[in-house]
Backbone atoms as SQL, in Angstrom:
CREATE TABLE atoms (id INTEGER PRIMARY KEY, chain TEXT, resi INTEGER, resn TEXT, atom TEXT, x REAL, y REAL, z REAL);
INSERT INTO atoms VALUES
  (1, 'A', 1, 'MET', 'N', 111.971, 113.581, 118.365),
  (2, 'A', 1, 'MET', 'CA', 111.571, 112.330, 118.227),
  (3, 'A', 1, 'MET', 'C', 110.321, 111.904, 118.663),
  (4, 'A', 2, 'LEU', 'N', 109.401, 111.225, 117.720),
  (5, 'A', 2, 'LEU', 'CA', 108.143, 110.632, 118.302),
  (6, 'A', 2, 'LEU', 'C', 108.270, 109.200, 118.493),
  (7, 'A', 3, 'TYR', 'N', 107.663, 108.707, 119.466),
  (8, 'A', 3, 'TYR', 'CA', 107.839, 107.232, 119.655),
  (9, 'A', 3, 'TYR', 'C', 106.445, 106.671, 120.330),
  (10, 'A', 4, 'GLY', 'N', 106.322, 105.523, 120.418),
  (11, 'A', 4, 'GLY', 'CA', 105.179, 104.793, 121.021),
  (12, 'A', 4, 'GLY', 'C', 104.832, 103.314, 120.621),
  (13, 'A', 5, 'THR', 'N', 103.720, 103.015, 121.145),
  (14, 'A', 5, 'THR', 'CA', 103.303, 101.594, 121.069),
  (15, 'A', 5, 'THR', 'C', 101.787, 101.546, 120.399),
  (16, 'A', 6, 'VAL', 'N', 101.620, 100.573, 119.528),
  (17, 'A', 6, 'VAL', 'CA', 100.158, 100.418, 119.153),
  (18, 'A', 6, 'VAL', 'C', 99.779, 99.106, 119.691),
  (19, 'A', 7, 'TYR', 'N', 98.431, 99.124, 120.175),
  (20, 'A', 7, 'TYR', 'CA', 97.874, 97.971, 120.625),
  (21, 'A', 7, 'TYR', 'C', 96.471, 97.655, 120.333),
  (22, 'A', 8, 'SER', 'N', 95.925, 96.619, 120.225),
  (23, 'A', 8, 'SER', 'CA', 94.412, 96.319, 119.869),
  (24, 'A', 8, 'SER', 'C', 93.731, 96.709, 121.112),
  (25, 'A', 9, 'ALA', 'N', 92.548, 97.612, 120.799),
  (26, 'A', 9, 'ALA', 'CA', 91.651, 98.063, 121.865),
  (27, 'A', 9, 'ALA', 'C', 90.711, 96.712, 122.604),
  (28, 'A', 10, 'SER', 'N', 90.839, 95.718, 121.541),
  (29, 'A', 10, 'SER', 'CA', 89.885, 94.743, 122.034),
  (30, 'A', 10, 'SER', 'C', 90.686, 93.518, 122.930),
  (31, 'A', 11, 'THR', 'N', 91.860, 93.289, 122.405),
  (32, 'A', 11, 'THR', 'CA', 92.759, 92.255, 122.824),
  (33, 'A', 11, 'THR', 'C', 94.009, 92.569, 123.952),
  (34, 'A', 12, 'GLY', 'N', 94.282, 93.954, 123.512),
  (35, 'A', 12, 'GLY', 'CA', 95.483, 94.314, 124.416),
  (36, 'A', 12, 'GLY', 'C', 96.886, 93.889, 123.684),
  (37, 'A', 13, 'GLN', 'N', 96.590, 93.252, 122.720),
  (38, 'A', 13, 'GLN', 'CA', 97.870, 92.600, 122.009),
  (39, 'A', 13, 'GLN', 'C', 98.442, 93.847, 121.158),
  (40, 'A', 14, 'PRO', 'N', 99.932, 93.599, 120.826),
  (41, 'A', 14, 'PRO', 'CA', 100.430, 94.578, 119.889),
  (42, 'A', 14, 'PRO', 'C', 99.789, 94.314, 118.592),
  (43, 'A', 15, 'VAL', 'N', 99.800, 95.421, 117.643),
  (44, 'A', 15, 'VAL', 'CA', 99.153, 95.602, 116.275),
  (45, 'A', 15, 'VAL', 'C', 100.475, 95.943, 115.340),
  (46, 'A', 16, 'PRO', 'N', 100.396, 95.124, 114.302),
  (47, 'A', 16, 'PRO', 'CA', 101.395, 95.541, 113.234),
  (48, 'A', 16, 'PRO', 'C', 100.671, 96.614, 112.510),
  (49, 'A', 17, 'ALA', 'N', 101.051, 97.844, 112.422),
  (50, 'A', 17, 'ALA', 'CA', 100.456, 99.132, 111.946),
  (51, 'A', 17, 'ALA', 'C', 101.593, 100.021, 111.218),
  (52, 'A', 18, 'ILE', 'N', 101.146, 100.973, 110.456),
  (53, 'A', 18, 'ILE', 'CA', 101.860, 101.815, 109.638),
  (54, 'A', 18, 'ILE', 'C', 101.737, 103.245, 110.300),
  (55, 'A', 19, 'ILE', 'N', 102.672, 103.775, 110.864),
  (56, 'A', 19, 'ILE', 'CA', 102.677, 105.163, 111.323),
  (57, 'A', 19, 'ILE', 'C', 103.165, 106.026, 110.227),
  (58, 'A', 20, 'THR', 'N', 102.460, 107.233, 110.015),
  (59, 'A', 20, 'THR', 'CA', 102.855, 108.146, 109.105),
  (60, 'A', 20, 'THR', 'C', 102.818, 109.556, 109.637),
  (61, 'A', 21, 'VAL', 'N', 103.841, 110.450, 109.759),
  (62, 'A', 21, 'VAL', 'CA', 103.944, 111.510, 110.026),
  (63, 'A', 21, 'VAL', 'C', 104.137, 112.616, 108.944),
  (64, 'A', 22, 'THR', 'N', 103.246, 113.636, 109.026),
  (65, 'A', 22, 'THR', 'CA', 103.453, 114.584, 107.741),
  (66, 'A', 22, 'THR', 'C', 103.151, 116.041, 108.451),
  (67, 'A', 23, 'SER', 'N', 103.980, 116.980, 107.764),
  (68, 'A', 23, 'SER', 'CA', 104.042, 118.407, 108.134),
  (69, 'A', 23, 'SER', 'C', 104.472, 119.167, 106.931),
  (70, 'A', 24, 'CYS', 'N', 103.750, 119.875, 106.316),
  (71, 'A', 24, 'CYS', 'CA', 103.759, 120.721, 105.126),
  (72, 'A', 24, 'CYS', 'C', 104.463, 119.949, 104.110),
  (73, 'A', 25, 'GLU', 'N', 105.736, 119.813, 103.694),
  (74, 'A', 25, 'GLU', 'CA', 106.300, 119.095, 102.595),
  (75, 'A', 25, 'GLU', 'C', 106.867, 117.893, 103.197),
  (76, 'A', 26, 'TYR', 'N', 106.874, 117.561, 104.437),
  (77, 'A', 26, 'TYR', 'CA', 107.644, 116.760, 105.135),
  (78, 'A', 26, 'TYR', 'C', 106.770, 115.344, 105.302),
  (79, 'A', 27, 'ALA', 'N', 107.126, 114.033, 105.076),
  (80, 'A', 27, 'ALA', 'CA', 106.422, 113.082, 105.266),
  (81, 'A', 27, 'ALA', 'C', 107.295, 111.892, 105.455),
  (82, 'A', 28, 'GLN', 'N', 107.097, 111.035, 106.613),
  (83, 'A', 28, 'GLN', 'CA', 107.799, 109.942, 106.923),
  (84, 'A', 28, 'GLN', 'C', 106.807, 108.736, 107.572),
  (85, 'A', 29, 'SER', 'N', 107.133, 107.446, 106.948),
  (86, 'A', 29, 'SER', 'CA', 106.557, 106.399, 107.674),
  (87, 'A', 29, 'SER', 'C', 107.430, 105.345, 108.122),
  (88, 'A', 30, 'THR', 'N', 106.819, 104.666, 109.211),
  (89, 'A', 30, 'THR', 'CA', 107.475, 103.281, 109.621),
  (90, 'A', 30, 'THR', 'C', 106.546, 102.419, 110.033),
  (91, 'A', 31, 'LEU', 'N', 107.046, 101.114, 110.247),
  (92, 'A', 31, 'LEU', 'CA', 106.119, 100.063, 110.828),
  (93, 'A', 31, 'LEU', 'C', 106.405, 99.705, 112.170),
  (94, 'A', 32, 'THR', 'N', 105.470, 99.325, 112.905),
  (95, 'A', 32, 'THR', 'CA', 105.730, 98.823, 114.432),
  (96, 'A', 32, 'THR', 'C', 106.496, 97.662, 114.341),
  (97, 'A', 33, 'GLY', 'N', 107.398, 97.530, 115.374),
  (98, 'A', 33, 'GLY', 'CA', 108.150, 96.118, 115.588),
  (99, 'A', 33, 'GLY', 'C', 107.142, 95.134, 116.157),
  (100, 'A', 34, 'ALA', 'N', 107.742, 93.987, 116.416),
  (101, 'A', 34, 'ALA', 'CA', 106.760, 92.805, 116.868),
  (102, 'A', 34, 'ALA', 'C', 106.071, 93.122, 118.157),
  (103, 'A', 35, 'ASP', 'N', 106.639, 94.001, 118.908),
  (104, 'A', 35, 'ASP', 'CA', 106.044, 94.371, 120.231),
  (105, 'A', 35, 'ASP', 'C', 105.126, 95.695, 120.172),
  (106, 'A', 36, 'GLY', 'N', 104.891, 96.010, 118.870),
  (107, 'A', 36, 'GLY', 'CA', 103.998, 97.196, 118.764),
  (108, 'A', 36, 'GLY', 'C', 104.657, 98.385, 118.782),
  (109, 'A', 37, 'SER', 'N', 105.965, 98.435, 118.890),
  (110, 'A', 37, 'SER', 'CA', 106.589, 99.895, 119.318),
  (111, 'A', 37, 'SER', 'C', 107.083, 100.482, 117.866),
  (112, 'A', 38, 'TRP', 'N', 107.280, 101.746, 117.894),
  (113, 'A', 38, 'TRP', 'CA', 107.690, 102.552, 116.822),
  (114, 'A', 38, 'TRP', 'C', 108.364, 103.832, 117.140),
  (115, 'A', 39, 'ARG', 'N', 109.099, 104.425, 116.172),
  (116, 'A', 39, 'ARG', 'CA', 109.885, 105.546, 116.518),
  (117, 'A', 39, 'ARG', 'C', 110.089, 106.272, 115.273),
  (118, 'A', 40, 'LEU', 'N', 109.886, 107.663, 115.201),
  (119, 'A', 40, 'LEU', 'CA', 110.013, 108.569, 113.966),
  (120, 'A', 40, 'LEU', 'C', 110.646, 109.877, 114.237),
  (121, 'A', 41, 'ALA', 'N', 111.375, 110.472, 113.327),
  (122, 'A', 41, 'ALA', 'CA', 111.986, 111.708, 113.610),
  (123, 'A', 41, 'ALA', 'C', 110.884, 112.686, 113.130),
  (124, 'A', 42, 'TYR', 'N', 110.690, 113.772, 113.867),
  (125, 'A', 42, 'TYR', 'CA', 109.825, 114.831, 113.510),
  (126, 'A', 42, 'TYR', 'C', 110.389, 116.301, 113.551),
  (127, 'A', 43, 'PRO', 'N', 110.537, 116.995, 112.484),
  (128, 'A', 43, 'PRO', 'CA', 111.153, 118.237, 112.567),
  (129, 'A', 43, 'PRO', 'C', 110.553, 119.243, 113.232),
  (130, 'A', 44, 'TYR', 'N', 111.467, 120.040, 113.955),
  (131, 'A', 44, 'TYR', 'CA', 110.523, 121.250, 114.704),
  (132, 'A', 44, 'TYR', 'C', 110.065, 122.200, 113.439),
  (133, 'A', 45, 'GLY', 'N', 108.754, 122.603, 113.678),
  (134, 'A', 45, 'GLY', 'CA', 108.107, 123.362, 112.839),
  (135, 'A', 45, 'GLY', 'C', 106.663, 123.530, 112.852),
  (136, 'A', 46, 'PRO', 'N', 106.127, 123.724, 111.712),
  (137, 'A', 46, 'PRO', 'CA', 104.515, 123.793, 111.904),
  (138, 'A', 46, 'PRO', 'C', 103.802, 122.599, 112.290),
  (139, 'A', 47, 'ILE', 'N', 102.324, 122.879, 112.674),
  (140, 'A', 47, 'ILE', 'CA', 101.571, 121.946, 112.925),
  (141, 'A', 47, 'ILE', 'C', 101.528, 120.679, 111.895),
  (142, 'A', 48, 'GLY', 'N', 101.452, 119.501, 112.310),
  (143, 'A', 48, 'GLY', 'CA', 101.357, 118.379, 111.442),
  (144, 'A', 48, 'GLY', 'C', 100.431, 117.478, 111.825),
  (145, 'A', 49, 'ARG', 'N', 100.556, 116.186, 111.155),
  (146, 'A', 49, 'ARG', 'CA', 99.614, 115.106, 111.677),
  (147, 'A', 49, 'ARG', 'C', 100.378, 113.729, 111.506),
  (148, 'A', 50, 'ILE', 'N', 99.515, 113.054, 112.632),
  (149, 'A', 50, 'ILE', 'CA', 100.208, 111.601, 112.802),
  (150, 'A', 50, 'ILE', 'C', 99.113, 110.702, 112.655),
  (151, 'A', 51, 'SER', 'N', 99.256, 109.615, 111.724),
  (152, 'A', 51, 'SER', 'CA', 98.293, 108.820, 111.362),
  (153, 'A', 51, 'SER', 'C', 98.773, 107.196, 111.806),
  (154, 'A', 52, 'PHE', 'N', 97.685, 106.629, 112.299),
  (155, 'A', 52, 'PHE', 'CA', 97.937, 105.043, 112.547),
  (156, 'A', 52, 'PHE', 'C', 97.006, 104.215, 111.780),
  (157, 'A', 53, 'SER', 'N', 97.376, 103.193, 110.891),
  (158, 'A', 53, 'SER', 'CA', 96.496, 102.430, 110.284),
  (159, 'A', 53, 'SER', 'C', 97.127, 100.906, 110.271),
  (160, 'A', 54, 'ALA', 'N', 96.149, 100.100, 110.223),
  (161, 'A', 54, 'ALA', 'CA', 96.601, 98.674, 110.394),
  (162, 'A', 54, 'ALA', 'C', 95.541, 97.704, 109.784),
  (163, 'A', 55, 'SER', 'N', 95.655, 96.596, 109.134),
  (164, 'A', 55, 'SER', 'CA', 94.657, 95.962, 108.502),
  (165, 'A', 55, 'SER', 'C', 93.801, 95.322, 109.528),
  (166, 'A', 56, 'GLY', 'N', 92.473, 95.604, 109.339),
  (167, 'A', 56, 'GLY', 'CA', 91.489, 95.088, 110.217),
  (168, 'A', 56, 'GLY', 'C', 91.129, 95.924, 111.232),
  (169, 'A', 57, 'TYR', 'N', 91.651, 97.137, 111.173),
  (170, 'A', 57, 'TYR', 'CA', 91.286, 98.177, 112.237),
  (171, 'A', 57, 'TYR', 'C', 90.988, 99.536, 111.711),
  (172, 'A', 58, 'GLU', 'N', 90.226, 100.341, 112.665),
  (173, 'A', 58, 'GLU', 'CA', 89.966, 101.615, 112.229),
  (174, 'A', 58, 'GLU', 'C', 91.439, 102.417, 112.305),
  (175, 'A', 59, 'SER', 'N', 91.447, 103.323, 111.346),
  (176, 'A', 59, 'SER', 'CA', 92.488, 104.346, 111.277),
  (177, 'A', 59, 'SER', 'C', 92.237, 105.449, 112.286),
  (178, 'A', 60, 'ARG', 'N', 93.356, 106.023, 112.724),
  (179, 'A', 60, 'ARG', 'CA', 93.389, 107.182, 113.688),
  (180, 'A', 60, 'ARG', 'C', 94.290, 108.235, 113.237),
  (181, 'A', 61, 'THR', 'N', 93.911, 109.488, 113.218),
  (182, 'A', 61, 'THR', 'CA', 94.827, 110.545, 112.830),
  (183, 'A', 61, 'THR', 'C', 94.772, 111.599, 114.106),
  (184, 'A', 62, 'PHE', 'N', 95.845, 112.152, 114.428),
  (185, 'A', 62, 'PHE', 'CA', 95.979, 113.149, 115.231),
  (186, 'A', 62, 'PHE', 'C', 96.488, 114.461, 114.711),
  (187, 'A', 63, 'GLU', 'N', 96.437, 115.758, 115.229),
  (188, 'A', 63, 'GLU', 'CA', 97.052, 116.729, 114.895),
  (189, 'A', 63, 'GLU', 'C', 98.221, 116.851, 115.910),
  (190, 'A', 64, 'ILE', 'N', 99.527, 117.264, 115.572),
  (191, 'A', 64, 'ILE', 'CA', 100.581, 117.533, 116.475),
  (192, 'A', 64, 'ILE', 'C', 101.315, 118.774, 116.059),
  (193, 'A', 65, 'THR', 'N', 101.860, 119.488, 117.298),
  (194, 'A', 65, 'THR', 'CA', 102.487, 120.504, 117.254),
  (195, 'A', 65, 'THR', 'C', 103.734, 120.480, 117.717),
  (196, 'A', 66, 'SER', 'N', 105.087, 120.695, 117.193),
  (197, 'A', 66, 'SER', 'CA', 106.266, 120.888, 117.662),
  (198, 'A', 66, 'SER', 'C', 106.582, 121.927, 118.614),
  (199, 'A', 67, 'ILE', 'N', 107.119, 121.600, 119.987),
  (200, 'A', 67, 'ILE', 'CA', 107.306, 122.629, 120.961),
  (201, 'A', 67, 'ILE', 'C', 108.766, 122.378, 121.142),
  (202, 'A', 68, 'PRO', 'N', 109.606, 123.567, 121.406),
  (203, 'A', 68, 'PRO', 'CA', 110.967, 123.346, 121.649),
  (204, 'A', 68, 'PRO', 'C', 111.477, 122.779, 122.766),
  (205, 'A', 69, 'GLN', 'N', 110.644, 122.592, 123.770),
  (206, 'A', 69, 'GLN', 'CA', 110.960, 121.583, 125.039),
  (207, 'A', 69, 'GLN', 'C', 110.836, 120.201, 124.829),
  (208, 'A', 70, 'TRP', 'N', 110.056, 119.720, 123.647),
  (209, 'A', 70, 'TRP', 'CA', 109.867, 118.270, 123.412),
  (210, 'A', 70, 'TRP', 'C', 111.047, 117.811, 122.658),
  (211, 'A', 71, 'PHE', 'N', 111.987, 117.217, 123.382),
  (212, 'A', 71, 'PHE', 'CA', 112.957, 116.461, 122.513),
  (213, 'A', 71, 'PHE', 'C', 112.563, 115.103, 121.990),
  (214, 'A', 72, 'TYR', 'N', 111.730, 114.696, 123.005),
  (215, 'A', 72, 'TYR', 'CA', 110.980, 113.341, 122.711),
  (216, 'A', 72, 'TYR', 'C', 109.583, 113.324, 123.167),
  (217, 'A', 73, 'ALA', 'N', 108.925, 112.858, 122.518),
  (218, 'A', 73, 'ALA', 'CA', 107.277, 112.825, 122.834),
  (219, 'A', 73, 'ALA', 'C', 106.771, 111.527, 122.365),
  (220, 'A', 74, 'GLY', 'N', 105.836, 110.693, 123.261),
  (221, 'A', 74, 'GLY', 'CA', 105.486, 109.485, 122.761),
  (222, 'A', 74, 'GLY', 'C', 104.193, 109.148, 123.788),
  (223, 'A', 75, 'GLY', 'N', 103.674, 107.813, 123.327),
  (224, 'A', 75, 'GLY', 'CA', 102.523, 107.330, 124.076),
  (225, 'A', 75, 'GLY', 'C', 101.905, 106.008, 123.452),
  (226, 'A', 76, 'THR', 'N', 101.002, 105.562, 124.156),
  (227, 'A', 76, 'THR', 'CA', 100.273, 104.294, 123.507),
  (228, 'A', 76, 'THR', 'C', 98.919, 104.623, 122.754),
  (229, 'A', 77, 'ILE', 'N', 98.774, 103.990, 121.801),
  (230, 'A', 77, 'ILE', 'CA', 97.620, 104.020, 120.957),
  (231, 'A', 77, 'ILE', 'C', 96.935, 102.807, 120.793),
  (232, 'A', 78, 'SER', 'N', 95.581, 102.874, 121.020),
  (233, 'A', 78, 'SER', 'CA', 94.897, 101.689, 120.832),
  (234, 'A', 78, 'SER', 'C', 94.096, 101.854, 119.591),
  (235, 'A', 79, 'LEU', 'N', 94.072, 100.810, 118.711),
  (236, 'A', 79, 'LEU', 'CA', 93.156, 100.786, 117.672),
  (237, 'A', 79, 'LEU', 'C', 91.940, 99.804, 117.774),
  (238, 'A', 80, 'GLN', 'N', 90.972, 100.300, 117.238),
  (239, 'A', 80, 'GLN', 'CA', 89.670, 99.568, 117.377),
  (240, 'A', 80, 'GLN', 'C', 89.375, 98.619, 116.274),
  (241, 'A', 81, 'PRO', 'N', 89.153, 97.338, 116.468),
  (242, 'A', 81, 'PRO', 'CA', 89.030, 96.371, 115.222),
  (243, 'A', 81, 'PRO', 'C', 87.688, 96.914, 114.447),
  (244, 'A', 82, 'LEU', 'N', 87.917, 96.667, 113.147),
  (245, 'A', 82, 'LEU', 'CA', 86.755, 96.936, 112.432),
  (246, 'A', 82, 'LEU', 'C', 85.537, 96.200, 112.494),
  (247, 'A', 83, 'THR', 'N', 84.117, 96.660, 112.427),
  (248, 'A', 83, 'THR', 'CA', 83.115, 95.804, 112.984),
  (249, 'A', 83, 'THR', 'C', 82.497, 95.514, 111.442),
  (250, 'A', 84, 'LYS', 'N', 81.990, 94.269, 111.219),
  (251, 'A', 84, 'LYS', 'CA', 81.486, 93.764, 109.911),
  (252, 'A', 84, 'LYS', 'C', 80.084, 94.010, 110.092);
């Protein structure tokens, strides 16, 4: 299980974002809650990617690897507002 919270880098406030996890033929997305929190299942297996996107913010993508000892893994992500 992957989980976390998405905040604005400039205001520290929760951001309504879309989180997408992909690995080989597996893909799943979710939306953050009102408090910026999210949770997604991630199957044990090969390296994948997790992407964070929100209207008005720069998207971020990270490589992820499933490790047998990780039953749950999570963290806080801050998104930078787009500059005009």
